[in-house]
C-alpha positions, 0 to 999 in steps of 0.5 A, spaced: 499 500 499 503 506 497 500 512 502 501 520 500 500 526 505 492 530 505 493 536 502 488 542 502 488 541 495 486 533 496 482 535 501 478 541 496 477 536 491 475 530 495 471 535 500 475 532 506 475 539 512 481 537 514 487 536 510 487 529 517 489 521 514 493 518 509 490 517 502 491 511 499 494 512 491 496 505 491 494 497 493 497 492 491 493 486 489 492 481 494 495 484 499 494 485 507 491 492 505 487 489 499 485 483 503 482 487 507 478 492 503 481 499 502 482 502 495 486 507 492 483 512 493 480 511 500 483 516 506 484 513 513 483 518 519 483 512 525 487 506 525 485 501 530 483 506 535 488 512 534 486 518 530 492 519 523 492 528 524 499 526 521 500 521 515 506 520 517 503 516 523 500 511 519 506 507 519 509 506 526 502 504 527 502 499 522 508 497 524 507 497 532 501 492 531 502 485 533 502 480 528 495 477 526 490 480 530 484 483 528 483 491 532 
């Protein structure tokens, strides 16, 4: 999965009020993200109940999550 920052321009084009979260720009076929139903164009605003204010928070939260957990 490839993510990018939600810029003011992106937020406006998606109709978002804030620039928070992580925009999914690509999802590899058969990856865990694909199997979870994440699609290109999704904006992830929380993970395991924790808010994602900045894009760079998401990889750290995912990386610190126990393998196999269902959150």
